[in-house]
N, C-alpha and C positions, 0 to 999 in steps of 0.2 A: 352271700348274707353272712356282716360282720358276726365274729365268734369273740367272744369275751376272753380276756388272759387277765394275769397279773404280772404288771410290772413291780420288781423288786429293788431297788439301791439301796444299800445299807440296812437299816432297818426301819425303816420307811417302806410303804406300798403306796403304789396308784392303780387305776385300772384303766384301760386302755382297749383298743379294739384292732382290729385288723382283719382282712378277707384272707382266710385260709383256714388250714386244720388249728385244731386246737393246741395250744403250748405255752409256755413261760419260756420269759426271757429275765435273765439274772445280771444285774451290775453289780458289781463289787463297790464297797466304800471308797476305793479311789478311782472309781471310774477307769481301772485300765483292763479288765477283763470281763467280755460279756459273754456267755453261757446261753447257747439257745435250746431250751427241751423243748422239741417237735411232736413229743409222742413217738414218733420212728424212731429212733435211734437211743438206746440206754443209755444215759447218763449226759446226753446230749451234746453239741459239739461248741468249741468256742469260735468264735469268729476274729478277726486281726485287732489288737490292739491299736488305738492311737497312739499312745504312748511310746510303743517301741518302733524302732525302725523293723520297714518291710521290705522284701524282695519281692515282686512282681514279675509275674511269666510272663505277661501281656501287658501291652499298652495302655497307661493312664492316662487321662487327657483332659481338656474341659473344652465341650465343643465350641466350635466358633461362632461367634454370634454378628449380627451384623447391623449398626448404630444406622438412624435416623438421619437423612441428609436435612440438614436447612441452615438459616442464618447462623442461629447459635445449634450448635449440635452436643445434645445432652450425654453424658458417660455413666449411665449407674454400673459402677466397679463389681457389683455382686451378683449382678446379672450379665456380663461382658466380662468375665477377665482375658479370653482372647475374643480380638471383637475386629471388625474393620468398617471406614467409611466411605462410600464413593462421593467425592465430591463435585456437585453440579454449579458453582460459585465460589467466591473466594469466601471462608468461614473462618466463624471463630470456634473453637472448641472449648466447652464449657470447664468448670473446676469439676473432676469426678467426684460423685457421689458413694458414700459406702464404702471407702477405700477400708483394708483391713493392712494394720500396719505388719510388715516384712512381708506382706502379697506381692507376686510378680504379675504385670501388668502386660499384654502385647496390644500394640494396635497398627492395624493397616489402614496408611489411606492411599487412598485410589483417585487418580485422576479420572474423570468420564472422559465420552468419545472426545470431547474439546480442547481438554486439556488448558493448562495455563491460568487454573483455579489456585489459591493461597490459602494457606490455613495458619491462624494466630491464635496465640494458647491463653489461658487465664492463667495468671498469677501462680496458681499452685502446682504448672508443672516447671520443674527446674530440670535445665539442661547443664550437660556434658560443655565446661568452657563459658557459660554463662550465658548461652543465645540459643534460641532454638534455631533447628537445624534450617536451610535453605531447599524444601522438598523441591522433587522431580515436576516439572510441569510440562512433560511429552503426555499426547492424548494415551489415555488407560494406563499409565504410569504408576507403580507401586510402590512407597516407601514403608517400612515397617519401623515402629520406635520401641522401646521396652522400656519398661518401668520399673523401678519398685517404688512401695510405699512407706510411711511412717505413720498411716491412720488421717494422714492428714495433707501431705503432699504428694506430687507423681515424679521420682527421682528418676532421672534418663539413665540406664547403665548399658545400652545398645542402641544403635540404631544401622539399617543397612537402606540406603538407598538405592533407585531406579534398581528393584530386584525384579522387573515382569520380563 
């Protein structure tokens, strides 16, 4: 059952709901402090700020995903920041959609059990030296390409070829 809580930001209030104990979440006007009052702790507790450098004591990562193989391979960068595709034929990688300026994206390209597959790239992929790498064509081989984005283009910042 959802419990109604009040969310406050600065002087404006909005209502929302969540499943769990009653409480209050307060976000300051600068959006750099979040305090959760959950009814269990006097004064509440502060969540990490997104505007402040954080030191983590456990791994933080993006879960690896898999792109769907096809004649033209689509890449939704918002849902697939670290991803792979296994080539079942010679393919074309379409322009990545939903890129974020400054984000880093990792693509693993894997040959199927037959190998000898090629991959051509949409013009929004920009490669070191001006041309796409020649991918490894050995059966089951893996090549890893790393990009950074300006929100429109994917700029190669690293590659590891034949890492199987």
